[in-house]
N, C-alpha and C positions, 0 to 999 in steps of 0.2 A: 723112932720118932714119936713125939707126943701126940695126943689126940687133938685134932682141929675140928672145926665145926662149919657146916655148909648152911648158909642162911637161905639161899634160893638158887634156882637154876633155870636157864632158858636154853632151848635147843631148837635148831632148825635142821630138819632132815628126817629121813624115814625112821620108823620104829616107835613112835609115840602115840599110836592110834588109841590105846587104852589108858593113857595117862589121866588120872583124876586127882593127882596130888596138888593141894592148894599152894605149895611153895615151888611148883614147877610149871613152866609153860613150854609146850612142845608143838611146833608147827611143822608141817611137811614142806612148806614153801616159805620164801621170804615175805616179810611184811611190807606194806606200802609206806614210803617215807616221803618227806618234803622234797619235791623235785627242784625247788628253788634254792636249795642249799648249795653254796659254792663248793663245799667239800664233795658233795655227791655228784655235781656236774663233772668234776675231775676224776671221779672214782670209777674203777673197773668193777666187774662182777665180783672179783676176788675181794676187793675192799668193801664193796657194798654188803657182802655176806657178813663181815665183821660188824659193820654199822647196824645191820638189821637185827642180828642176834642180841646185841647190847641194847638196842632200842626196845626190843621185846622184853628184855630183862629189867629195864630201868624203873618202871613203875611197880614192879613186884618186889624188888630188893628193899631191905629195911635201911640201907645206907645209900647215900648219894654216890653212884658209881664213878662220877668224875673226880671224887675226892679219894677214891681208893688207890692202892698201889697196883698198877696193871701189869700182868704177865701175859704175853701173847705167844702162843705155841702153834707153829705150823710147819709141816715138813718142807714145803716148797714155797718159793716166792711166787709171784703171779705168772703162771705158765703161759697164759695167753700173751702177756706183754713180752715174755722171753721169746716166744715164737715170732711176734711182730718185729721185734728188734733184730732177730737173726735174719729175717727176710729183708729188712730195710738195709742192713749192712752190705747186702749184695748189690745194692743200687749205687749209681754214681752220685757224687755230691755229698750232702749232709742230710739224708732223709730221716734220721732218727729224731723224733720230736723230743723237746725237753721234758714234756709231761710223761711220755713213755719211759724215758730214761729214769726219771724220778720214781716212777711206780715199780720199777724192776727190783729195787732193793728189798731185802727181807723185812725191814721194819716199816715199809710204806703204810701198811694197814694201821699200825700203831700210831704213826704220825697223823694220818687222816682222822682217826678216832679222837686223838688228843685235841686236834683243832676243832672238830665238830662239837665236842662237849666242853671245850675250854679247860681241859685238864692241864695243870702245870706240874703234876707229879711225874718224876722220872719213870719210864717204862722199861721193861725187859722184853725183847723179842728173841725167841730161841727156836732152833730146829734140831730134831734128833731122829729124822727119818720116821720109821713106823713107831718109834718110841716117843714121838713128840708130845702126845698128851701126858704120858706118865712123867716125862722130863719137866713139862710145864707145871704139873702138880707138885713135883719135888721142889721146884724153884719157889712156888707159891707157899708151900709149907715152910721152907727155909726163911722166906721173907717174914712170915708170921712169927717165927721163932726169934727173928732179929729184933723187931720193934713192936709187934703186936697190932700193927695197923691193918685194917681189913684189906684183903687182896682180891682183886678181880682177875680171875683166870679165864682167858678166852682162847679156845682151841678151834681151828678152822681149816678147811681144805676145799678149794674150788677146783673142779677138773679143768685141765687144759684143753686145747683143740684136739680133735680125734687123732691127728697125725702123731701126737706125742704119747698116745696111749700105750704104744709098744714099750716106751721107756718109763713113763709115769702114769700107769693106770690108776684112776682115782674114783671111778664110778660116778656117783652123784655128789652134789654139794652137801657138806655137813659142817655144822658149827655149834658150839656150846659156849655159854657164858655162865660162870659159877662164882658166887661171892663166898669167900672163905673168911672165917673169923677165928681169933685165938680163944675166945671165951663163948660159952653157951649163953644164949639169950632166950627170951620168950618166943622169938620168931625162928629159932634154929630148927632146921628141917632134918639134918642128918649129922652124924659124927663120923669122922674118918680117922683111922690109925693106919699109917703106912710104914713099910720097911722094905729094904732091898732083899732080893732073893735070887737064887740061881735059876729058879723056874722061869720059863718064858711067858706063858699065858695058859689059862685053864678054863676058858669059857668059849662057847660057840653057839650058833643059832641054826645048826643043822646044815642043810644044803640049799636053802632058799635065797631070795634076793637080799634079805637082811644080812645073812652070813657073808655074801659076796661083798656087800658094802663094808662090813666089818673087816674083811680081809684086805681090801685094796685102798680104803680111805684112811689115812693116819689119824684124823680126828675121830673117825668112827670106831677106833679102838676103845673109846670110852663107852660104847653101847652096852656092854654087860653091866657096867656100873650104873648107867643112866636108866636102863630098863628095870633094874632092881629097885632103884629109887622110886621110879614111877609106879611100880607095882606095890609099894608099901612093904617090901620084904627086906630083911637084913641080908647081907651077902659078904662072902669072903672070896675075893677075886684077885687074880694076878694079871696085871697090865704089862704089856711087853715093853722092854727097853732093848737097845741094841745088844747089850751084854747082860743077859739075865732079865729080871723083871722087877716090878714093884707089887708087893702083896698088900692088898687093901682090905681092912676090916671096916665095913660100912654098917652103921646101925641107924635105924629110924629113931627120931627124937620127938615125933608127934604121934599121939594116940587118942582115940582109936583111929585106925586107917580103914575106912569103909570103901571097898573097891567100886561099888556101884552108887553113883549119884552123890558122892560126898561133897560137902561144901566146907569152906573155911570155918563156918560156925560150928561144925561137928568136931573140931579139933581142940585139944588142950595139951599142954606140955606133959610129957610122960613122967 
């Protein structure tokens, strides 16, 4: 595949405590949002996670995210809603609410996001189990090669209720929003070159909590790439797919990258 360019990235989840990159925002928890929004009143935590990470990204990105071609990558649909519906089906009558039924489909988050930002661009929602982030990135790159229009890649995973952990252990919530472009600009943060490989993955974080999140949360499979971005270092990383993996060559496009106390004024295009 050809080289594509990352304009900016937003992340919600563990692992970004040392981030100083001016084109990345990384929060441990979700941001506060307008509680009066009709979309948010109907939204579950799974959907709010998507809304929060894109809201965090919106004023950092150099393009209007609502005008980008969106790709949503998540392993599971809303596990809490699945659990609620399964319990409701055991009861007499018609106890499944229309809202619950609507939110159980895999593209529910994409639909809520499109309504919230008034996007009329067709979106793609895909699932590839633990390879969901890599599959989403592959789809985003394919979209760029098709028409060159900026692509918004959102990968996310909200844990379900504890009783489903035996079947779908997901650890903590994790989500990222990444704006990809076909051409390099003055705001470009990183370049990516991807290819398919027989190798599964080649990065870990030892035995701590971050590695556990990396193992169990499909969206957190992006952590090796994201932490290298935040650290200002180039990286050659293999991301897992169900059959083989995706080898990524990531290069920094902003220099100098000062790890301590850097500001956006310290940066110039390399």
